[in-house]
C-alpha positions as CSV (number, residue, x, y, z in Angstrom):
1,X,-3.5,6.9,16.1
2,X,-3.8,10.2,14.1
3,X,-0.7,9.1,11.9
4,X,-2.2,5.6,11.2
5,X,-5.5,7.3,10.1
6,X,-3.5,9.8,7.9
7,X,-1.6,6.9,6.1
8,X,-4.8,4.9,5.7
9,X,-6.4,7.7,4.1
10,X,-3.7,8.1,1.7
11,X,-3.7,4.3,0.8
12,X,-7.4,4.3,0.4
13,X,-7.5,7.2,-1.9
14,X,-4.7,5.7,-4.0
15,X,-6.5,2.4,-4.1
16,X,-9.5,4.2,-5.5
17,X,-7.4,5.9,-8.2
18,X,-5.7,2.7,-9.3
19,X,-9.0,0.9,-9.6
20,X,-10.5,3.8,-11.5
21,X,-7.7,4.0,-13.9
22,X,-7.7,0.1,-14.3
23,X,-11.6,0.3,-15.1
24,X,-11.3,3.1,-17.5
25,X,-8.5,1.4,-19.4
26,X,-10.5,-1.8,-19.6
27,X,-13.5,0.2,-21.0
28,X,-11.4,2.3,-23.5
29,X,-9.5,-0.9,-24.7
30,X,-12.7,-2.7,-25.4
31,X,-12.0,-5.7,-23.1
32,X,-14.6,-7.7,-21.4
33,X,-17.5,-5.5,-20.3
34,X,-18.0,-7.8,-17.4
35,X,-14.4,-6.8,-16.2
36,X,-14.9,-3.1,-16.5
37,X,-18.3,-3.4,-14.5
38,X,-16.6,-5.5,-11.8
39,X,-13.8,-2.9,-11.5
40,X,-16.3,0.0,-11.4
41,X,-18.3,-1.8,-8.6
42,X,-15.0,-2.3,-6.7
43,X,-14.3,1.4,-7.1
44,X,-17.7,2.3,-5.6
45,X,-16.9,0.1,-2.6
46,X,-13.5,1.5,-2.1
47,X,-14.9,5.0,-2.4
48,X,-17.3,4.2,0.5
49,X,-14.5,2.8,2.4
50,X,-12.3,5.7,1.7
51,X,-15.0,8.1,2.8
52,X,-15.3,6.3,6.1
53,X,-11.6,6.5,6.8
54,X,-11.6,10.1,6.0
55,X,-14.5,10.9,8.2
56,X,-12.8,8.9,11.0
57,X,-9.6,10.9,10.5
58,X,-11.7,14.1,10.7
59,X,-13.4,13.0,13.8
60,X,-10.5,11.9,15.7
61,X,-8.2,14.6,14.3
62,X,-10.0,17.3,16.4
């Protein structure tokens, strides 16, 4: 169980990083403002999920 949570934590953090980079790239390129807003909203949701996974890992890792 601990190994699964460890890998889930890693995947969640990298997913947040990828969405962050895509959103920033979209803003800097001047693409559609709606796309960058949508990506940043996805980032916030993924950050929430990542925090939940990390807290679960810490709780069960003890």
